[in-house]
C-alpha positions, 0 to 999 in steps of 0.5 A, a space after each residue: 049929355 047922353 054919356 053923363 045921363 046914361 052912364 055916369 049919373 046912374 053909377 055915381 047915384 048908386 055910390 052916393 046911396 052907399 055914401 049916405 048910408 055910411 054917414 048915417 049908420 055903421 054897417 058890417 060890410 064883410 058879409 056883403 063883400 063875401 057875397 060878391 067874392 063868392 056868389 054874385 061876382 062869380 055868377 056875373 063872370 060866368 054868365 057875361 063871358 059865356 054869353 058874349 062874342 068875346 073870342 081868345 084873340 080879343 081876350 088876349 089883347 085885352 089881358 096883354 093891355 091890362 098887363 102892360 098898363 100895370 107894368 108901365 105904371 109900376 115902372 113910372 112909380 118906381 122911377 119917381 120914388 127913386 128920383 125923390 128918394 122916397 121910401 113910401 112903398 105904399 104908393 105902388 098899389 094906389 098909383 099902379 092899380 085902378 078900380 077896375 072892379 067896383 067902378 070899372 065893371 058898372 061903367 063898362 056895363 052902362 056904356 057898352 052893355 054885356 059885350 063891354 062887361 065881358 071884356 071889362 071882366 077880362 081886364 079886371 081878372 088880369 088886374 086881380 092876378 097881378 095885384 095878388 102876386 106882384 102887388 103883394 110882393 112889392 109892398 110886403 117882405 115876402 111873396 104871398 103868391 098863393 093868394 091868387 089861388 084863393 080868388 074864386 073869380 078866376 075860376 069863374 072866368 075860366 069856366 066862362 071862357 070854356 063855355 064860350 069857346 065850346 058854344 055851350 048854351 046854359 039852360 034857361 032854368 040856370 041862366 035866368 037865376 044866374 043872370 039875376 044873381 050876377 047883376 046884383 053885383 053891380 049896385 052892391 059893389 058901388 054902394 060898398 065903394 060909397 060906404 068905404 069913402 066915408 071912412 077915409 081921411 085925407 093926408 099929405 094933400 100934395 102927394 095925394 093929388 099928384 098920385 091921383 092925377 098920375 093914376 088916372 092921366 098916366 093910365 089913360 096915356 099908357 092905354 092910348 099908346 098900347 091900344 094904338 100899338 096893338 091895333 085895338 079897335 071898337 069896344 076892345 079899345 074903349 074898354 081898355 081906355 076906360 079901365 086904365 083911367 079908373 081911380 085907385 083901387 079899394 083893394 090897394 088900400 086894403 092891402 096897404 093896411 094889411 101889410 102896414 105900408 102907408 095905409 092912410 096915404 093909400 086911402 087918401 089917394 083912393 078918395 081923391 082919385 075917385 072925386 077927380 074921376 067924376 070929371 075925367 070919366 065923362 071926358 074919357 067916355 065922350 072920347 071913346 064913344 
């Protein structure tokens, strides 16, 4: 009950606010997403990583875990597509990549505080690099690897790591507004997620449910095996297990639409997997804690 009231309930209540806004009125989300990408998100990353006790070994293990989970899920998806002789390349991203940013970061913060958030950021940054390189390559006819260099969050993470390793203390006159600006990312991202869910229509129910379950249960199973193999313990292991089992990423839906690869199916998987996560997230949090 504590897990539900302290972690899951605040998260999904904020998502519900965004959903209700989307049902009542039309809002241009571009300024808000730009705000997260270019201002609040980088501020959150710099402050969280710089302040945490996260060291290079922790960061490397979490990043490797993220890479292996995505590699494993991508391989499983490729095998399924080959066995079923399906040409739906748009299934790669929604099955392979979880919503480690908009949903994973708030959960990490509510469940484990700033230490969990810092580790979740490392996991999410690895996700972002892979989705904007290998992910785009898989669903497009050309590789836009240059896209990864346009992500400000990566540069913020590098700066945060440098400040952390050099034990540099950010002056309070900068640290306080940096923290305040950064923390607005969490509710803003959740409301955007809720708003976007109102614009989705479910197609191909059988495929959608199957892909959604594979995204969550497959991700958790792989993460359990990988963390056991790498010997991860405590918060490190908990964060990897939670983030690996997140529902499909909103970015997978956006990229599928951009490259015209089964966009409606990808959107359906995002919606259904998010609904399923209402059940799976408290179970996983209880297991982790």
